[in-house]
C-alpha positions as CSV (number, residue, x, y, z in Angstrom):
1,M,5.0,-65.4,35.2
2,G,5.1,-65.3,31.4
3,V,1.6,-65.2,30.1
4,P,0.6,-64.3,26.5
5,K,-1.0,-60.9,26.3
6,R,-2.8,-61.6,23.1
7,R,-4.0,-64.7,21.2
8,T,-1.6,-66.0,18.6
9,S,-3.1,-65.5,15.1
10,K,-3.7,-68.4,12.7
11,M,-1.2,-67.0,10.3
12,R,1.6,-66.6,12.8
13,L,0.9,-70.1,14.2
14,R,0.9,-71.7,10.7
15,T,4.1,-69.8,9.7
16,R,5.9,-71.2,12.8
17,K,4.7,-74.7,12.1
18,A,5.6,-74.5,8.4
19,A,9.3,-74.3,9.3
20,N,9.1,-77.9,10.6
21,R,7.6,-79.5,7.5
22,W,9.1,-82.5,5.7
23,H,11.5,-81.8,2.9
24,A,12.5,-84.4,0.3
25,P,16.3,-85.3,0.5
26,Q,18.5,-83.5,-2.0
27,L,19.7,-86.1,-4.5
28,S,22.5,-85.5,-7.1
29,K,24.2,-87.6,-9.7
30,C,27.6,-89.1,-9.1
31,P,30.1,-87.7,-11.6
32,Q,31.9,-91.0,-11.8
33,C,29.2,-93.6,-12.4
34,G,26.0,-91.4,-12.8
35,S,24.0,-93.1,-10.1
36,T,21.7,-91.0,-7.8
37,V,23.4,-90.2,-4.5
38,A,22.4,-88.0,-1.5
39,S,24.5,-84.9,-1.2
40,H,27.8,-85.0,0.8
41,T,27.7,-88.8,0.8
42,V,30.0,-91.4,-0.6
43,C,28.5,-93.1,-3.7
44,P,27.5,-96.6,-2.6
45,S,27.9,-98.1,-6.2
46,C,31.4,-96.9,-7.0
47,G,32.9,-95.6,-3.7
48,Y,33.9,-92.2,-4.9
49,Y,33.5,-88.9,-3.0
50,K,34.7,-85.5,-4.3
51,G,36.6,-87.0,-7.2
52,R,38.6,-89.6,-5.3
53,Q,38.0,-93.1,-4.3
54,V,37.2,-93.5,-0.6
55,L,35.7,-96.9,-0.4
56,T,36.6,-100.1,-2.2
57,V,33.3,-101.6,-3.5
58,G,33.4,-105.3,-4.2
59,T,31.7,-106.6,-7.4
60,K,29.1,-109.3,-6.9
């Protein structure tokens, strides 16, 4: 049966838990309209992704 031979130190435990901490989403600017967009996502305001139009966005 797998039983730990030694007690896990505080630093080792905290280092392991630190890998699961929350990170803020990476936001970048859209080169077409300049609005803030999450990376690798179509811009919701203009519909462009990687320099070409992917969505047709209707004006209200």
